[in-house]
VEXFIBA-533450 format. One line per 10 residues: their letters; for each residue x, y, z of C-alpha. Coordinates in nm, 4 decimals. Layout:
% residues N
A = X,Y,Z | ...
//
This chain:
% residues 386
MRKRNNSLTA = -3.6190,0.7098,10.1282 | -3.5330,1.0436,10.2109 | -3.1876,0.9377,10.3824 | -3.1432,0.7169,10.1096 | -3.1658,1.0222,9.8528 | -2.9294,1.1964,10.1013 | -2.6560,0.9308,10.1358 | -2.6816,0.9051,9.7568 | -2.6481,1.2795,9.6969 | -2.3488,1.3020,9.9421
ENDFATTNTL = -2.1716,1.0208,9.7295 | -2.2271,1.1486,9.4401 | -2.0998,1.4817,9.4933 | -1.7939,1.3172,9.6639 | -1.7618,1.1232,9.3416 | -1.7721,1.4557,9.1470 | -1.5066,1.6023,9.3501 | -1.2879,1.3456,9.2645 | -1.3624,1.3437,8.8943 | -1.3401,1.7120,8.8930
LDGEPDLKYC = -0.9878,1.6902,9.0495 | -0.8476,1.3726,8.8766 | -1.0087,1.5254,8.5338 | -0.8140,1.8613,8.6101 | -0.4349,1.7839,8.7407 | -0.3895,2.1290,8.7823 | -0.6280,2.2121,9.0123 | -0.4072,1.9801,9.2333 | -0.0686,2.1169,9.1613 | -0.2421,2.4733,9.2436
HKRGAELHEP = -0.3383,2.3221,9.5777 | 0.0096,2.1960,9.6713 | 0.1559,2.5190,9.5053 | -0.0201,2.7016,9.7740 | 0.0954,2.5130,10.0734 | 0.4589,2.5445,9.9784 | 0.4653,2.9035,9.8858 | 0.3192,3.0032,10.2657 | 0.6769,2.8449,10.4082 | 0.8966,3.1133,10.3052
VSRFESESAK = 0.6516,3.3709,10.3945 | 0.6998,3.2076,10.7535 | 1.0848,3.1680,10.7153 | 1.0974,3.5568,10.6034 | 0.9013,3.5980,10.9254 | 1.1109,3.4265,11.1191 | 1.4101,3.5348,10.9891 | 1.3202,3.8838,11.0504 | 1.1841,3.8171,11.4104 | 1.5806,3.7219,11.4787
TMGRRYGLKG = 1.6550,3.9954,11.2596 | 1.5158,4.2584,11.4910 | 1.5940,4.0782,11.8193 | 1.9387,4.0702,11.7040 | 1.9107,4.4669,11.6698 | 1.7196,4.5543,11.9401 | 1.9783,4.3180,12.1508 | 2.2519,4.5014,12.0148 | 2.1183,4.8773,12.1026 | 2.0610,4.7452,12.4541
KLKRVFLWVL = 2.4319,4.6643,12.4587 | 2.5063,4.9717,12.3690 | 2.2754,5.1902,12.6032 | 2.4531,4.9501,12.8473 | 2.7786,5.0400,12.7654 | 2.7153,5.3980,12.7133 | 2.5038,5.4055,13.0810 | 2.8728,5.2403,13.2501 | 3.0643,5.5111,13.0722 | 2.8659,5.7664,13.1453
GVYITIPFIV = 2.8756,5.6565,13.5179 | 3.2278,5.6511,13.5258 | 3.2231,5.9712,13.3602 | 3.0601,6.1596,13.6652 | 3.2136,5.9098,13.9565 | 3.5955,6.0135,13.8710 | 3.5566,6.3841,13.9413 | 3.3925,6.3074,14.2811 | 3.6540,6.0365,14.3280 | 3.9495,6.3027,14.2683
KLFPAIQAKL = 3.7528,6.5530,14.4976 | 3.7324,6.2956,14.8297 | 4.0760,6.1676,14.7323 | 4.3010,6.4771,14.6318 | 4.5848,6.2185,14.6625 | 4.5241,6.0773,14.3481 | 4.5428,6.4464,14.2054 | 4.9096,6.4778,14.3242 | 4.9976,6.0688,14.1622 | 4.8730,6.2375,13.8480
VFLNFVRVPY = 5.0697,6.5940,13.8593 | 5.3923,6.4113,13.9273 | 5.3489,6.0135,13.7884 | 5.6828,5.9175,13.9686 | 5.5172,5.5746,13.9518 | 5.5524,5.5529,13.5880 | 5.8843,5.4441,13.5400 | 6.0034,5.4504,13.1669 | 6.1852,5.2708,13.0462 | 6.0924,4.9931,13.2875
FIDLKRPLDQ = 6.4386,4.7981,13.3033 | 6.7185,5.0517,13.2806 | 6.9724,4.9612,13.5761 | 7.0147,5.3163,13.7240 | 7.3539,5.2108,13.8595 | 7.4848,5.1423,13.4927 | 7.4465,5.4409,13.2708 | 7.6839,5.2885,13.0751 | 7.3881,5.0803,12.9507 | 7.2604,5.4048,12.7824
GLNHTFNFYL = 7.5979,5.4986,12.6205 | 7.7274,5.7175,12.9089 | 8.1059,5.5793,12.9507 | 8.2039,5.8925,13.1149 | 7.8896,5.9221,13.3922 | 7.9506,5.8249,13.7653 | 7.6427,5.6708,13.9769 | 7.6200,5.7651,14.3534 | 7.3872,5.8390,14.6190 | 7.3562,6.1397,14.8689
QPEEGINIGI = 7.1369,6.2088,15.1458 | 6.9735,6.5006,15.1491 | 6.8328,6.4598,15.5249 | 6.8386,6.1460,15.7475 | 6.7225,5.8136,15.6265 | 6.6381,5.9772,15.2093 | 6.8853,5.8500,14.9904 | 6.8251,6.0118,14.6462 | 7.0373,5.8796,14.2946 | 7.2559,6.0991,14.0937
WHTAPAQMWK = 7.4497,6.0822,13.7676 | 7.7517,6.3239,13.7031 | 7.8104,6.2838,13.3477 | 8.1955,6.4654,13.2792 | 8.2584,6.6616,12.9888 | 8.2981,6.4216,12.6512 | 8.6840,6.6099,12.6177 | 8.7623,6.3855,12.9507 | 8.5909,6.0975,12.8421 | 8.9061,5.8704,12.7927
EAEGKDRKWY = 8.9850,5.9792,13.1189 | 8.6872,5.9027,13.2812 | 8.6315,5.5548,13.1847 | 8.6734,5.3717,13.5067 | 8.6896,5.5980,13.7575 | 8.5668,5.6402,14.0969 | 8.3482,5.9307,14.2676 | 8.6984,6.0731,14.4417 | 8.7756,6.1239,14.0351 | 8.4792,6.2837,13.9644
DDALQSSQPV = 8.4102,6.5100,14.2407 | 8.8303,6.6323,14.1604 | 8.6948,6.7057,13.7970 | 8.4454,6.9587,13.9297 | 8.6826,7.1620,13.9821 | 8.8281,7.1443,13.6125 | 8.7794,7.4494,13.4432 | 8.4071,7.3304,13.2203 | 8.1036,7.5010,13.3296 | 7.8467,7.2806,13.5112
ILYLHGNAGT = 7.4626,7.2214,13.4289 | 7.2620,7.1203,13.7109 | 6.9569,6.9663,13.5390 | 6.5987,6.8890,13.7056 | 6.3600,6.6940,13.4760 | 6.0194,6.6604,13.4546 | 5.7637,6.4254,13.6000 | 5.7028,6.0516,13.4868 | 6.0292,5.8657,13.4346 | 6.3908,5.8581,13.5932
RGGDHRVQLY = 6.6987,6.0349,13.5786 | 6.7832,5.7738,13.2413 | 6.4938,5.8344,13.0811 | 6.5883,5.8668,12.6501 | 6.5340,6.2112,12.5678 | 6.6851,6.3344,12.8852 | 7.0081,6.0744,12.8371 | 7.0224,6.2570,12.5013 | 7.0595,6.6094,12.6101 | 7.3304,6.4980,12.8680
KVLSSLGYHV = 7.5207,6.3888,12.5923 | 7.4929,6.7061,12.3336 | 7.6129,6.9409,12.7055 | 7.8518,6.6889,12.7835 | 7.9990,6.7740,12.4065 | 7.9662,7.1329,12.4466 | 8.2503,7.0764,12.7533 | 7.9524,7.1250,13.0703 | 7.9513,6.8915,13.3743 | 7.6347,6.7633,13.3562
VTFDYRGWGD = 7.5004,6.6694,13.7252 | 7.1254,6.5633,13.7153 | 6.9041,6.3138,13.9953 | 6.5621,6.1830,14.1085 | 6.3463,6.3418,14.3472 | 6.2831,6.1290,14.6239 | 6.0162,5.9151,14.5388 | 6.1597,5.9032,14.1275 | 6.3500,5.6282,13.9964 | 6.5873,5.4430,14.2898
SEGSPSEQSM = 6.5422,5.7579,14.5292 | 6.3705,5.6844,14.8533 | 6.0740,5.8655,15.0133 | 5.7645,6.0279,14.9181 | 5.7161,6.3312,14.6441 | 5.6493,6.6810,14.7069 | 5.6910,7.0276,14.5940 | 5.8381,7.1215,14.8762 | 6.0739,6.8334,14.9269 | 6.1606,6.7979,14.5436
TSDALFLYQW = 6.2820,7.1763,14.5781 | 6.4763,7.1229,14.8775 | 6.6396,6.8206,14.7196 | 6.7063,7.0447,14.3992 | 6.8740,7.2899,14.6611 | 7.0683,7.0392,14.8638 | 7.2445,6.9280,14.5284 | 7.3108,7.3033,14.4450 | 7.4902,7.3755,14.7690 | 7.6481,7.0257,14.7659
LKERVGRKAI = 7.7984,7.1270,14.4016 | 7.8533,7.4543,14.4921 | 8.1059,7.3529,14.7846 | 8.3384,7.1578,14.4929 | 8.3006,7.4108,14.2160 | 8.4047,7.7337,14.4490 | 8.3380,8.0148,14.2174 | 8.2868,7.8536,13.8997 | 7.9275,7.8898,13.7025 | 7.6730,7.6655,13.7843
HIWGHSLGTG = 7.3942,7.6965,13.5448 | 7.0565,7.5112,13.6561 | 6.8816,7.3895,13.3513 | 6.4757,7.2655,13.4324 | 6.2195,7.1073,13.2187 | 5.8564,7.0676,13.2046 | 5.7746,7.0237,13.5444 | 6.1214,7.0442,13.6932 | 6.0800,7.4463,13.5403 | 5.8479,7.4591,13.8630
VATNLVRRLC = 6.1347,7.3347,14.0846 | 6.3756,7.5553,13.9134 | 6.2370,7.8481,14.0066 | 6.1526,7.7468,14.3726 | 6.5124,7.6618,14.3294 | 6.6391,8.0183,14.1749 | 6.4029,8.2426,14.3970 | 6.4852,8.0584,14.7120 | 6.8779,8.1062,14.6236 | 6.8373,8.4615,14.5132
DMGTPPDSLI = 6.6308,8.5697,14.8802 | 6.9544,8.3899,14.9978 | 7.1603,8.6242,14.8488 | 7.3543,8.3217,14.6041 | 7.1783,8.3759,14.2755 | 7.2959,8.0705,14.0130 | 7.5546,8.2173,13.6896 | 7.1994,8.1855,13.4968 | 6.8490,7.9414,13.4564 | 6.7091,7.7694,13.1455
LESPFTNIRE = 6.3643,7.6680,13.1527 | 6.2695,7.4432,12.8859 | 5.8852,7.3954,12.7928 | 5.7771,7.5873,13.1089 | 5.4584,7.6604,13.2146 | 5.2925,7.9974,13.4607 | 5.1768,7.7803,13.7597 | 5.0733,7.4372,13.7913 | 4.6938,7.5239,13.8101 | 4.7310,7.6590,13.4197
EAEKHPFSIV = 4.9144,7.3726,13.3466 | 4.6615,7.1217,13.4259 | 4.4094,7.2989,13.2809 | 4.6100,7.2974,12.9472 | 4.7081,6.9736,12.9746 | 4.5966,6.7232,12.7246 | 4.4289,6.4764,13.0061 | 4.2063,6.7608,13.0687 | 3.9844,6.7848,12.7513 | 3.7230,6.5313,12.9080
YRYLPGFDWF = 3.6409,6.7726,13.1976 | 3.8011,7.1137,13.1054 | 3.4068,7.2021,13.0064 | 3.2559,7.0280,13.2834 | 3.0477,7.2967,13.5141 | 3.2644,7.2777,13.8098 | 3.5978,7.1653,13.6555 | 3.7822,7.4393,13.8454 | 3.6926,7.3170,14.2402 | 3.6850,6.9074,14.1453
FLDAITANDI = 4.0193,6.8635,13.9604 | 4.2577,7.2366,14.0256 | 4.1698,7.3118,14.3778 | 4.2459,6.8967,14.4610 | 4.5533,6.9997,14.3539 | 4.6537,7.3109,14.5880 | 4.4467,7.1189,14.8203 | 4.7870,6.9409,14.8322 | 4.9875,7.2371,14.8585 | 5.1030,7.1841,14.4839
RFASDENVNH = 5.1582,7.5403,14.3188 | 5.4787,7.5809,14.1288 | 5.4046,7.9438,14.0782 | 5.6840,8.0419,13.7922 | 5.4601,8.3422,13.7317 | 5.5174,8.4719,14.0830 | 5.8971,8.3314,14.1439 | 6.0284,8.5542,13.7956 | 5.9289,8.8376,14.0176 | 6.1369,8.7289,14.2750
ISCPVLILHA = 6.4439,8.6413,14.0446 | 6.7876,8.8095,13.9942 | 7.0148,8.6005,13.7384 | 6.9939,8.5711,13.2972 | 6.6717,8.3601,13.1856 | 6.6370,8.1967,12.9253 | 6.3182,7.9992,12.7779 | 6.3208,7.7679,12.5136 | 5.9613,7.6038,12.3688 | 5.8745,7.4293,12.1104
EDDTVVPINL = 5.5512,7.5529,11.8992 | 5.3935,7.2059,11.8330 | 5.4004,7.0885,12.2366 | 5.0947,6.9809,12.2938 | 5.1704,6.8605,12.6991 | 5.2725,7.2123,12.7500 | 5.1217,7.4887,12.4913 | 5.3859,7.7787,12.3739 | 5.1342,8.0314,12.4959 | 5.1981,7.9328,12.8619
GKKLYTIAAQ = 5.6065,7.9837,12.8129 | 5.5397,8.2946,12.6289 | 5.3045,8.4591,12.8974 | 5.5879,8.3115,13.1703 | 5.7843,8.5152,12.9525 | 5.6235,8.8470,12.9206 | 5.6245,8.8316,13.2956 | 5.9876,8.7871,13.3480 | 6.0728,9.0824,13.0453 | 5.8714,9.3309,13.3336
SNSLSGHKVQ = 6.0152,9.1948,13.6297 | 6.1679,9.4437,13.8033 | 6.4194,9.1779,13.9383 | 6.5280,9.0943,13.6206 | 6.5692,9.4045,13.5224 | 6.9430,9.4375,13.3542 | 6.9192,9.1145,13.3200 | 6.9241,8.9236,13.0057 | 6.5550,8.7645,12.9745 | 6.5148,8.5654,12.6163
FIPFPASLAY = 6.2819,8.3308,12.4498 | 6.3773,8.0889,12.1485 | 6.0501,7.9234,11.9671 | 6.1315,7.6437,11.7633 | 5.8738,7.5818,11.4749 | 5.6224,7.3386,11.4873 | 5.7633,7.2302,11.1270 | 6.0814,7.0866,11.3533 | 5.8362,6.8828,11.5230 | 6.0393,6.9424,11.8382
KHKFIYKSPK = 5.7150,6.9214,12.0323 | 5.7775,6.8398,12.4361 | 6.1237,6.7096,12.4564 | 6.3272,6.6694,12.1596 | 6.4557,7.0113,12.1305 | 6.7647,6.8619,12.2432 | 6.8001,6.7867,11.8455 | 6.8377,7.1304,11.7649 | 7.1115,7.1711,11.5428 | 7.1051,7.5825,11.6758
LPHILSEFLG = 7.1354,7.4551,12.0347 | 7.5047,7.4913,12.0548 | 7.4799,7.8403,11.9284 | 7.2079,7.9642,12.1333 | 7.3671,7.8576,12.4469 | 7.7034,8.0143,12.3367 | 7.5438,8.3160,12.2557 | 7.2896,8.3135,12.5842 | 7.5740,8.2299,12.8525 | 7.8780,8.3934,12.6853
ISHPHA = 8.0673,8.0475,12.6151 | 8.2740,7.9084,12.3447 | 8.1998,7.5238,12.3059 | 8.4570,7.3152,12.1819 | 8.2030,7.2216,11.9074 | 7.9666,7.5182,11.8215
//
């Protein structure tokens, strides 16, 4: 009887439950809706987990990139210190040939139809490429002429400028070509060349070889022009070569007629410290030891601040105020040293700044409409179009 009663009770409970559910459809709906509400919550949790995963994944990637960059940053100074030849390449940049596809044997392609390309040997087995641009007034006569004509033309009354270019590129660089055209239009013979290791010149670069190449070409010119004026023009790194050359000439008792320095620096250590490429490491402890001493280890000095104390000819310094490669402060400092030099006492020493508003920067001083007048006044020469 007890089992029967228990069974009846269970059946009655089940029936009662069904009756309540049937009688109250809203209860069924709420039950189902509650189940459905659990699904968005689960989906939201899943999306949040994915977002957090992506966030932590991105942070991990950024962290790895940061550590990689930091590793490279720390490694480079040690590589430069262990292999100082790398620093020498960064000073000379002779492997950077811009423009890349220029044929240096054809200066005519650069609009220099009164320019002759030839080669000389400063020492056995080393050929260096040279351009001789005749004065613009002779361009018709110069067209198609051979080297003998150009060599003979050096004996004309027009003065000669030996141009020493800076690092990177070749004698056919665009800003250099534009300067040749300006100087040619003013009645100058312009003779320029690529140091050994630059352009199509053979050999490997060094400060000593650059200076000896310049001396060789100067003496070659002097043999052909006789007593006629030769002015030496250096730009950027070429100003270091120029002061080396002029110091040696003055020591030999044969100073040039003048020295023109465009965008010069005091010495290579100070220039390297101020160069925009050095800003990443400039404030690193040991910067001098890692980088500047590596330059000295290659016997690279270009000490114009020392050279001007041994130079005895007129000096003209041209510098743009917005020059970021060689800051104008270095040009001013060199001028101050030169102006106080005993060896330059009695010689004209002049500094010409160009306002930043003109945007001449490091290599566009040739654009200045005042340049003809500046040269005419400094050299005491009357230009055809000045």
